[in-house]
C-alpha positions in Angstrom: 7.8 -1.5 11.9 5.7 -0.1 9.1 4.6 3.5 9.2 1.3 4.1 7.2 -0.1 7.4 6.4 -3.4 8.1 4.5 -2.4 11.2 2.8 -5.6 11.9 0.9 -9.1 10.4 1.2 -11.2 12.2 -1.5 -12.5 10.8 -4.8 -13.2 12.6 -8.0 -12.1 16.2 -7.0 -10.1 17.7 -4.1 -11.9 19.7 -1.5 -10.6 22.4 0.9 -10.7 19.7 3.7 -9.9 16.6 1.7 -7.0 15.8 -0.7 -7.3 13.2 -3.4 -6.4 9.6 -3.0 -3.0 8.6 -1.9 -1.3 6.4 0.6 2.4 6.3 1.9 4.2 4.0 3.9 7.9 3.9 5.4 9.9 0.9 6.2 13.7 0.4 6.8 14.5 3.8 5.4 12.4 3.4 2.2 9.1 4.8 1.4 6.3 3.4 -0.9 3.4 5.4 -2.3 0.0 4.1 -3.7 -1.7 6.5 -6.1 -0.9 10.2 -6.4 -3.8 12.4 -6.7 -3.7 16.1 -7.2 -2.2 17.8 -4.1 -0.5 14.6 -2.9 2.9 16.4 -2.5 1.2 19.1 -0.3 -0.3 16.4 1.8 3.2 14.9 2.2 4.5 18.3 3.4 1.6 18.8 5.7 2.4 15.5 7.3 6.1 16.4 7.7 7.4 13.5 5.7 9.7 13.6 2.7 9.2 12.6 -0.9 12.8 11.9 -1.5 13.0 8.4 0.0 10.1 7.2 -2.1 11.5 4.1 -3.9 8.2 2.5 -5.1 5.1 4.0 -6.6 2.0 1.7 -7.1 -1.1 2.9 -9.2 -4.5 1.3 -8.8 -5.7 2.8 -12.3 -5.3 5.8 -14.4 -8.2 7.9 -13.6 -7.1 11.6 -13.0 -8.0 11.6 -9.3 -5.4 8.8 -8.8 -2.5 10.0 -10.8 -2.8 13.7 -11.7 -0.4 14.7 -8.9 2.5 12.8 -10.4 4.3 15.3 -12.6 4.7 17.8 -9.8 5.8 15.1 -7.3 8.5 13.8 -9.7 9.7 17.4 -10.2 9.9 18.0 -6.3 11.8 14.7 -5.9 14.2 15.7 -8.7 14.7 19.1 -7.0 15.7 17.2 -3.8 18.6 15.9 -5.8 17.5 12.3 -5.8 19.5 10.1 -8.1 18.4 6.5 -7.2 15.9 4.8 -9.6 12.2 4.9 -8.8 10.2 1.8 -9.5 6.7 2.4 -10.8 4.1 -0.4 -10.7 0.7 -0.3 -12.3 -1.7 -1.9 -14.9 -0.7 -2.3 -18.6 0.0 1.1 -20.2 1.9 2.6 -17.2 4.9 3.6 -19.1 2.8 5.3 -21.8 0.7 7.2 -19.3 3.6 8.3 -17.2 5.6 9.4 -20.2 2.6 11.5 -21.3 2.3 13.1 -18.0 6.1 13.9 -18.2 5.6 16.3 -21.0 5.6 18.9 -18.3 8.4 17.2 -16.2 10.7 16.1 -19.0 14.0 16.1 -17.2 14.7 14.1 -14.0 18.0 13.3 -12.4 16.9 9.7 -11.6 15.7 6.9 -13.8 12.2 5.4 -13.8 11.7 1.7 -13.9 8.4 0.4 -15.0 6.7 -2.8 -13.9 3.4 -3.3 -15.9 0.8 -5.6 -14.4 -0.7 -8.2 -16.7 -1.9 -11.1 -14.5 -5.0 -11.2 -12.3 -2.7 -11.6 -9.3 0.9 -10.6 -9.5 3.6 -10.9 -6.7 6.6 -8.6 -6.6 9.4 -7.8 -4.1 11.0 -4.4 -4.1 13.0 -2.7 -1.3 12.0 -5.3 1.3 8.3 -4.8 0.4 6.5 -8.0 -0.7 3.8 -6.6 -2.9 0.8 -8.5 -4.2 -1.1 -6.7 -6.9 -4.6 -8.1 -7.6 -7.2 -7.2 -10.1 -10.5 -5.7 -8.9 -13.8 -4.7 -10.6 -13.9 -1.0 -11.8 -15.0 0.4 -15.3 -11.3 0.4 -16.4 -8.5 -2.0 -15.4 -7.8 -1.5 -11.8 -5.7 -3.2 -9.1 -5.6 -3.4 -5.3 -2.4 -4.0 -3.4 -1.4 -6.0 -0.4 2.0 -4.9 1.2 3.6 -7.4 3.4 6.8 -7.3 5.7 7.8 -11.0 6.4 9.4 -11.9 9.6 12.0 -14.6 9.9 11.8 -17.3 12.6 13.6 -16.8 15.9 17.4 -17.5 16.0 17.9 -20.9 17.6 21.1 -20.5 19.6 21.2 -24.3 20.4 21.2 -25.2 16.7 24.1 -22.7 16.0 26.1 -24.2 18.8 25.5 -27.7 17.8 26.7 -26.9 14.3 29.7 -25.2 15.7 29.1 -21.9 14.0 31.2 -19.0 15.5 29.3 -16.5 17.3 30.4 -13.6 15.1 28.6 -15.1 12.2 25.3 -15.5 14.0 23.9 -12.1 13.3 24.6 -12.5 9.5 22.6 -15.7 9.4 19.9 -14.0 11.4 19.6 -11.3 8.7 19.3 -13.9 6.0 22.9 -14.2 4.7 24.5 -17.5 3.7 28.0 -18.0 4.9 30.8 -20.4 4.0 33.2 -21.5 6.7 36.1 -23.9 6.1 34.4 -25.4 3.0 30.9 -25.8 4.8 28.0 -23.6 3.7 25.5 -22.5 6.3 22.1 -21.1 5.5 19.6 -19.2 7.6 17.1 -22.0 7.7 19.7 -24.2 9.5 19.5 -21.8 12.5 16.1 -20.2 12.4 12.8 -21.5 13.7 9.4 -21.3 11.8 8.6 -17.8 10.2 6.7 -15.7 12.6 3.8 -13.5 11.7 4.8 -10.4 9.7 3.0 -7.2 8.9 0.2 -7.1 6.4 -1.5 -4.1 4.8 -4.1 -4.3 2.1 -5.2 -1.2 0.2 -8.1 -1.2 -2.4 -10.2 1.5 -4.0 -12.5 2.0 -7.1 -14.2 -1.4 -7.2 -17.2 -3.4 -6.7 -16.9 -6.1 -3.9 -15.1 -9.2 -5.3 -14.1 -12.5 -3.5 -10.5 -11.6 -4.5 -10.4 -8.6 -2.2 -11.6 -10.7 0.7 -9.0 -13.4 -0.1 -6.1 -11.0 -0.4 -7.1 -9.0 2.7 -7.4 -12.2 4.9 -6.1 -11.6 8.4 -4.5 -8.2 7.4 -3.4 -6.0 10.3 -5.0 -3.0 8.4 -7.4 -2.9 5.5 -7.8 0.5 3.8 -10.8 0.3 1.4 -13.0 2.4 -0.5 -16.3 3.7 0.8 -17.4 6.0 -1.9 -21.0 6.3 -0.7 -22.5 6.1 2.8 -26.2 6.8 2.0 -27.8 3.4 1.5 -30.0 4.8 -1.3 -27.0 5.3 -3.3 -26.3 1.5 -3.7 -27.6 1.6 -7.3 -25.3 4.5 -8.2 -22.4 2.5 -6.6 -23.3 -0.5 -8.8 -23.6 1.7 -11.9 -20.2 3.5 -11.5 -18.5 0.4 -10.0 -17.7 1.8 -6.5 -18.6 0.5 -3.0 -20.6 1.6 -0.2 -19.5 1.8 3.5 -21.6 -1.3 4.3 -20.1 -3.4 1.5 -16.6 -2.5 2.6 -17.5 -3.5 6.2 -18.7 -6.8 5.0 -15.4 -7.5 3.3 -13.5 -6.5 6.4 -15.6 -8.9 8.5 -15.3 -11.7 6.2 -11.6 -11.2 5.8 -11.1 -11.2 9.6 -8.8 -8.1 9.4 -7.6 -6.5 12.6 -8.8 -3.0 11.6 -10.4 -1.2 8.6 -10.2 2.3 7.5 -12.6 3.8 4.9 -11.3 6.0 2.2 -12.1 7.6 -1.3 -15.2 9.4 -0.3 -17.6 11.1 -2.6 -17.4 14.9 -2.8 -21.0 15.0 -1.7 -20.3 13.1 1.6 -19.8 15.8 4.2 -20.9 14.1 7.5 -19.5 10.6 7.1 -19.2 10.0 10.8 -23.1 10.0 11.1 -23.1 6.7 9.3 -20.4 4.9 11.2 -22.7 3.3 13.9 -24.4 1.3 11.1 -21.1 0.3 9.7 -19.8 -0.9 13.0 -22.9 -3.1 13.4 -21.4 -5.0 10.5 -17.6 -4.8 11.5 -16.8 -3.4 14.9 -13.3 -2.0 14.4 -14.3 0.2 11.4 -12.7 3.7 11.3 -13.2 6.7 9.2 -10.1 7.6 7.2 -9.1 11.2 7.2 -6.2 13.1 5.6 -3.0 12.5 7.5 -4.4 9.6 9.6 -1.3 7.6 10.6 -0.5 4.3 12.3 2.6 2.3 13.1 2.1 -1.3 12.4 4.5 -3.4 14.6 5.5 -7.1 14.6 3.9 -9.1 17.3 
């Protein structure tokens, strides 16, 4: 099960009813965060979650509304007596940007480990999260992220019995361990069926539509995607500043055949977003408006 919380949905500047962009997930005792706009740690507190278990932080890009909350968040994590390493993932320049922000948070009781993205599509595995970072089309280098939790095939009792594997080793094989017994090595693939459908979440902000987004979001359980502008007359502005409209996001969701789409990263001028959703749902029916604190549990089938 993957817990997903959209902590903040605003773009450019925080508003009294809308924090800046951030997403947080929880899986198997570990938390992952994508982006950390101003006020993110307050949003975490309002949700009732904890910052201490955050093991992975991904950044789409280095505009202030996506990273300016980082120094305070790091200090809060340090004050919670965290000592485990924190992995940070982001476009090239990540270490330089983070260290510059750490001028006001210089001492931390835990190490930072940096993974800088250099390829158009880059796959990583951290703390059980299978992460695919993919380059999108903004006015500076920017990445979207797909987070997947794979699911192994069903344990085949008959195969285990045929191989003569003692029952007390079954659970280890089922969890992916390799065992050696009386000189014979047994691997999980010997007793597991074909991999079953896992959990897939795709998150993408600050970009024009690109084929890569559709490809990476294909068949996702949830697509969280930018909808900077809802007014159709602002399409030219979206193109100029390399953002997306509600309707462009809906087209991506439809083409990618995702199970559900949440819109996020709204322009500060957008105050009655719900009024535009009927038109959005004509393009993609299971479109929902993101809001701060919106949460879902994504389960295996």
